[in-house]
C-alpha positions in Angstrom: 0.1 0.0 0.0 1.8 3.1 -1.1 1.3 6.7 0.3 0.8 9.5 -2.2 2.7 12.0 -0.2 5.9 9.7 0.0 8.5 9.9 -2.9 12.0 8.8 -3.6 14.6 9.9 -6.2 15.5 7.3 -8.8 19.3 7.1 -8.3 19.7 3.6 -6.9 23.0 4.2 -5.0 22.1 7.4 -3.4 18.5 6.9 -3.0 17.1 10.0 -0.7 13.6 10.4 0.5 11.9 13.5 -0.9 9.0 13.4 1.6 7.3 13.5 4.0 8.9 16.6 5.6 10.0 14.7 8.7 11.9 12.1 6.6 13.1 14.4 3.8 16.9 14.2 2.7 17.4 10.8 4.5 19.0 8.1 2.5 16.9 5.0 2.2 19.5 3.0 4.0 19.5 5.4 7.0 15.7 5.7 6.7 15.4 1.9 7.0 17.6 1.8 10.2 15.5 4.7 11.6 12.1 3.0 10.9 13.4 -0.4 12.3 14.4 1.3 15.6 10.9 3.1 15.9 9.0 0.0 14.8 11.0 -2.9 16.5 12.2 -1.7 19.9 14.6 -4.0 21.7 14.2 -5.5 25.2 15.3 -3.6 28.2 17.1 -4.9 31.3 13.7 -5.5 33.1 12.6 -7.6 30.3 15.6 -9.9 30.5 15.1 -10.1 34.3 11.5 -11.1 33.7 12.6 -13.9 31.2 15.3 -15.2 33.7 12.7 -15.3 36.5 10.1 -17.1 34.4 12.9 -19.5 33.3 13.8 -20.1 37.0 10.1 -20.8 37.9 9.6 -23.2 35.0 12.9 -25.1 36.1 12.0 -25.4 39.7 8.5 -26.5 39.0 9.8 -29.2 36.7 12.5 -30.2 39.4 9.7 -30.4 42.1 7.3 -32.2 39.8 10.1 -34.8 38.9 10.8 -35.3 42.7 7.2 -35.7 43.6 6.6 -38.2 40.8 9.7 -40.2 42.0 8.2 -40.3 45.6 4.8 -41.4 44.5 6.2 -44.2 42.3 8.4 -45.4 45.4 5.3 -45.2 47.6 3.2 -47.1 45.0 5.8 -49.8 44.5 5.8 -50.4 48.2 2.1 -50.5 48.3 1.9 -53.1 45.5 4.6 -55.2 47.3 2.7 -55.1 50.6 -0.6 -56.2 48.8 1.3 -59.1 47.2 2.9 -60.2 50.3 6.3 -59.8 49.1 7.4 -57.0 51.6 6.5 -59.3 54.6 8.7 -62.0 53.1 11.6 -59.7 52.8 11.1 -58.4 56.4 11.1 -62.0 57.6 14.3 -63.0 55.7 16.0 -60.0 57.3 14.9 -61.0 60.7 16.1 -64.5 60.2 19.5 -63.4 59.1 19.8 -61.0 62.1 18.8 -63.8 64.6 21.7 -66.3 63.6 
């Protein structure tokens, strides 16, 4: 979509903007940099601190979740062994070895 009030000279090497008045006499390469800085602002220090905090929270949550999953698996394994009677047999084996 072209604007009617914007025009450029035709010299490809030294293309200079002839309008609008705020951008007049700027080379097209400089104008591109100027527009990029206005349209695409970079992140500030607070943004990077926010990203680091979010990354740490995600890492900590994953660590806690993995630890809880391990605890639940161990407890479930012990429960299944108790239901099968294997845990009682293991305890009896330890008592017999200790009584010798």
